[in-house]
C-alpha positions as CSV (number, residue, x, y, z in Angstrom):
1,M,109.9,-55.4,22.1
2,W,110.6,-59.1,22.6
3,A,112.8,-58.6,25.7
4,A,112.4,-56.8,28.9
5,V,114.6,-56.4,32.0
6,S,113.0,-56.8,35.4
7,A,114.4,-54.5,38.1
8,A,112.7,-56.8,40.7
9,T,114.8,-59.8,39.7
10,G,117.8,-58.2,37.9
11,T,117.2,-60.6,35.0
12,G,115.9,-60.4,31.5
13,F,112.8,-62.0,30.1
14,V,112.3,-62.8,26.4
15,T,109.2,-64.0,24.6
16,D,108.7,-67.1,22.6
17,V,106.6,-66.4,19.5
18,A,106.0,-70.2,19.0
19,R,105.0,-71.1,22.5
20,N,103.2,-69.5,25.4
21,R,106.1,-69.0,27.7
22,L,108.6,-66.5,29.0
23,V,112.3,-67.4,29.1
24,E,114.3,-65.9,31.9
25,V,118.0,-65.0,31.2
26,G,120.8,-63.9,33.4
27,L,122.5,-60.7,32.2
28,G,125.9,-61.3,33.8
29,L,125.9,-57.8,35.2
30,G,126.2,-58.7,38.8
31,L,122.5,-58.2,39.2
32,G,120.0,-60.9,40.3
33,Q,121.7,-64.2,40.2
34,G,124.8,-62.8,38.6
35,K,124.7,-65.5,35.9
36,E,124.6,-65.5,32.2
37,G,122.4,-67.5,29.9
38,V,119.1,-69.2,30.3
39,L,118.0,-69.4,33.9
40,G,114.6,-71.0,33.4
41,E,111.1,-70.6,31.9
42,I,107.7,-69.6,33.0
43,V,105.0,-71.5,31.0
44,L,101.7,-69.8,30.9
45,D,98.7,-72.0,31.3
46,T,96.5,-70.3,28.7
47,E,95.3,-71.1,25.2
48,D,97.4,-68.2,23.7
49,P,99.5,-69.3,20.7
50,G,102.7,-67.3,21.5
51,L,103.9,-64.0,22.8
52,I,105.2,-61.1,20.6
53,D,105.7,-58.2,23.0
54,L,106.4,-57.6,26.7
55,A,107.1,-54.9,29.2
56,A,108.4,-55.1,32.8
57,G,107.3,-53.0,35.8
58,G,107.7,-53.7,39.5
59,D,107.3,-57.4,40.2
60,L,105.3,-57.9,37.0
61,V,105.9,-58.6,33.3
62,Y,103.1,-57.9,30.9
63,D,103.1,-59.9,27.7
64,L,101.0,-59.6,24.5
65,S,99.6,-62.5,22.5
66,P,98.1,-61.2,19.3
67,G,95.7,-64.1,18.8
68,N,95.6,-66.3,15.7
69,G,92.1,-66.3,14.4
70,T,90.9,-68.9,16.9
71,T,92.0,-67.0,20.0
72,E,91.6,-63.3,20.8
73,A,94.4,-60.9,21.4
74,A,95.3,-60.9,25.1
75,V,97.7,-59.5,27.7
76,S,98.9,-61.9,30.4
77,V,100.3,-60.5,33.6
78,V,103.1,-62.6,35.3
79,D,104.5,-62.1,38.8
80,V,108.2,-62.8,38.1
81,K,109.2,-63.3,41.7
82,K,106.4,-65.9,42.3
83,R,107.0,-67.2,38.7
84,R,103.3,-67.5,37.9
85,L,100.4,-66.0,35.9
86,V,98.3,-63.6,38.0
87,Q,95.9,-62.3,35.3
88,R,94.9,-62.6,31.7
89,V,93.0,-59.8,29.9
90,N,91.2,-60.4,26.6
91,L,91.6,-57.4,24.4
92,S,88.7,-57.9,22.0
93,S,86.6,-55.3,24.0
94,V,89.1,-52.6,23.0
95,G,89.1,-53.7,19.3
96,A,92.4,-55.6,19.3
97,N,92.6,-58.5,16.9
98,G,95.3,-60.7,15.3
99,N,97.2,-57.6,14.2
100,A,97.8,-56.4,17.7
101,V,101.4,-55.3,18.3
102,G,103.3,-53.1,20.7
103,M,103.2,-52.6,24.4
104,A,104.2,-49.7,26.7
105,L,103.8,-49.1,30.4
106,G,103.1,-45.7,31.9
107,F,103.6,-45.1,35.5
């Protein structure tokens, strides 16, 4: 999924497959800031080429970069309230490569 709704902020987040960033959007549902459209972006300071999947849980959004042959597949963890990267996990140790797709959270 290229979009996720954060219950913590009441806003949506979408991935950017061409750049390593999350774009925050207002949902116009009276949640969060109650606005519609693009509210801002969170640029991730990693070498990942772009993001293809994400999932939201609590104050965090987890996003997947599949790698591109020069970078390994990885998951970045973003605190959406603080608007910053809190962790990056390289997925090569679990066998993920440039074909990595799909994310799911289980609580």
